[in-house]
N, C-alpha and C positions, 0 to 999 in steps of 0.2 A: 289637679282636681279631676276626678272621673265623672263622666256624664252617664246618666242612666237612660238607656234607650227605651222606646215605647214598649217593646216586648218585655223588658224587665219590669217596667211599671205595671203592665197588665198582670204579670205573674205575681207581683207583690200585692196588687189589689185583690186578685183571686185568692191568695193565701190568707189575706186579712179577712175577706168575706167568709172563707171556710172556717177560720178561727172563731168568728162571731157566731156562725151557725152552730158549731160544736158547743160553744159556750152556752148558747140559748137552749140547745137540746139537753145539756146536762142540768141546767138550772130549771127547766120547765117542770119536772116532777116536784122539785122542792117548792117552786112557786105555787104549784097546784095544791100541795099539801098545806101551805100557809093559807091559801084562799079557802080551802075546805074547812080549816080550823076556825074560820071566821063566819061560817054558816051555821044555821040551826041544824039539828039532827034530821028534821024533815026535808030541808033543802039539800043536805049533803047526801041523803039516801035516794034522791031522784035519779032516774035513768032515762035519758042522759043527764049528767049533772048540769045544774043551772048556774051559769057563770054570773048572771046578773041578779042573783038572789040577794036579799038583804044581809047586811053584815051585823054580826053580834059577837059578844065576848062570852056567851053562855058556856061554850066549850072550855074556856080557860077557867071560868068560875067553878064549873063542875069538877075540874081537875084538882083545884086547890080546896074544894069543899070537903073537909075531913068528915063532916057529919053525914053527908049524903053518900059517902063512899070511903075507900081506903085513903089514909093519909099518905100523900106522896113524899113527904119530907124524909122519912126514914130510908126509903129506897134511894133517893137522891144523895143522901149523906153516905149511905153504904157504897154507892158507885164512886163517889169522890174519895172515900177512904181507901177502897180497894185500888183505885187507879193511882192515887198519889203514893201510897205506901209501896205498892208493887213496883212503880217506876223508880222510886228511890232505892229499893233493894236491887233492882236490875242494874242501875248505874253503879252501885257499890260493888257489884260482882263483875260487871262487864268491863269497867275501866281498867282494873289490874290485868284482866285476861287479855284485853286488846293491847295493853302495854307490852305484855309478854309475847304477843304474836306479831308485833310491829317494831317497836323500838328496841326491845331486847328479845329477838326471836329465839324461840326454843327449837330444838331439833324436830324435824318433820312438822313444821308449823302449818304447812298447807294441808296435811292430813287432818290436823286438829280443826282447821277451819271447815273442811268438808264434813267432819264428824258433827260439828255444830249445825251445819246446814241440813244434814241427813235427819236430825231429830224433828225437823219441820215437815218431813215427807210423810210421817205417820198421820193418818186422818184423826182428827180430834175425837170423833165418835168411837174409834177403836180403843181408845184409852179411857173411855167414860166409865165402863163397868168396873174395871179394876180400881179406879179412883173412888168410885161410889162405895164399893165394898170396903176399901181401906177407911174411908171417912166414916162409914157406918160402924165398923168395929172399933175405931178410935174415938167415937163419940164426937166427931167434928162436923156432922151434918148441921146445916143452918148456922154456920160459923163464918164470920167475915174474914177471919185470919186464914182459913183454908183457901179462900179465893185469892187472898194476897199472895200466898206462896205459889198457887197454881198459875196465876197471871205472871208472876215473876219468872217462873220456869218456862212458860210458853214464850215470853218475849225476850228471854236471855239470848238465844241464838241470833235473833235479828239484831239486837243491840251489839253483840260482839262483832258481827260482820260489819255493821255500820261504823262503829268506833275504830275498828282495825284500819279501815280505809282512811279515816280522818287522821288518826295518829301516825299513819305511815308518811304523811306529808310533813311532820315535825322534824326539823333537823336533828340528827342523832348527836351532833356536836353540842347542842343546847343542853341535852340531858347529861352528856358526859361532863360538861363544865360544872353542872350542879353537883354531880357525884364527886368530882374532884374537890369541890369546896366543902365536902362533908355532908351533903344533904342525903337523908335516908329516903327509902322508897315512898313512904307516905308523904313526905315533904315534896318530893319530885312530882308525885301525882297531883297533889292539891295546889302547889304553888307554881309549878312549871308547866306540866302537861295540861291540866284543866283550863287555865286561862287561855292558853294558845288554841286549844281545841274547843273553846267555849261554844261557837256556833254549831259545831258538829254534835257536841253533847246535848245542846238544846234541841236540835232536830231529832236526835235519837230519843230523848225524853218525851218529846211531844208525840212522836209516832207510837211509842210504847203506851203512853197514857190514853191515846185514842183507841188503840187496840183493846186495852183493858176496859175502857168505858163501854165499848160496843159489844163486848163478849156476852153471849146469852146462853149458849148450850150448857156449859158447866154451871152457871148461875141458876139456870132453870131447874136442873136436876138436883143440885147439891144444897139449895137453899129452900126455905119455906116462907116464914113470915118475918123472922128477926133479921136475917141477913140478905133478904131479896134485894136485887139491884134495880136500877131504872129500866133496863131492857126487859126484865121480867115483869115489871109493873105494866108495861105496854101490852103484854099479852092478856092482861086481865080485862081489857075492854072488849074482848071477844067472849061473850057470855051465852048462856042458854037462851037468853031473851033476844039475842041477835048481836050485830056488830054496831057499836056506837062510833060511827066513823068520824063525826066532828070532834068528839072528845079524844079519840085516838090521835087524830091529826094535831090537835092542840097539845096533847101530851108529847107527841113526837117532836114538835117544834121546841117545847120547853126542854126536853131531854137533849136535843141537839145544840141548844144555845151554849152550854159551857165549852163544848168542843170547838164550836165555831169561834167563840170569843178567844179561846186560847190560841187557836190557829191564826186569827187575825192579829192578836197582840204579838205573836212571835213569828210573823210571816217573814220579816227580814232575816232573823236568825235561821229560820227554816230554809229559805232559799240559799242563803250563804253556806249553811251547813251541808245541804245536799249537793252543792256545787263543789265542795272540797273533794279532792281526789279525782275529779273528772279530767283535769288537765295537769299533766306532770311538767 
């Protein structure tokens, strides 16, 4: 049994205190947003803000009041549709690609991996005008399926990189045994690779879904009324009459809840998946 000296205990306590301070610093803006969402517009607009102001749910009622403003449900449904479908499409494309780059490596597979990574080095705004002109000529403006394809293409390089590192930990002998038994590639992917790399696939899917849910630049430019998403809806609280801060904070809390709920529900898979490949 090893004994911990006073110096080690002080260092551990200092690191613990630092971790708590960093956690509070990261949570403080979120907590302030939630508190502001429970204030009236008059109290939320005071400078400096009043912490002890009365609490109310008027901001949340105004957000869901379709008669007094825009109906938020279509935007939330569009964000859910674009996130879920694009994530499923990414997994369908990234899993075979990661299999070819890890368990059945192709020639110059490292060059292929860096090619995938290089596609993320182009600023998103640089590709905005060509995509807009293409969507305009093809009649795809304000179309949710265009966002599904765009989000899938944007998240595909990240998914391939993540899944490649997860699948690299799977024993090649396991796949070879399945192939010897006559299993074809779809069977190997669905019944052998997918269950073993389940945590890594879940972590990849969650990250892709979060990135798709939070994307606003392309959704703001390429959509109008029919296919607008939740992040685009948040910008509508900045009007010519001013900034409705309490309603915007209430809307931000509601828009953030699905992502937080998904992350909380899959936190064990996320931690386990992100730790795969870290230690050989």
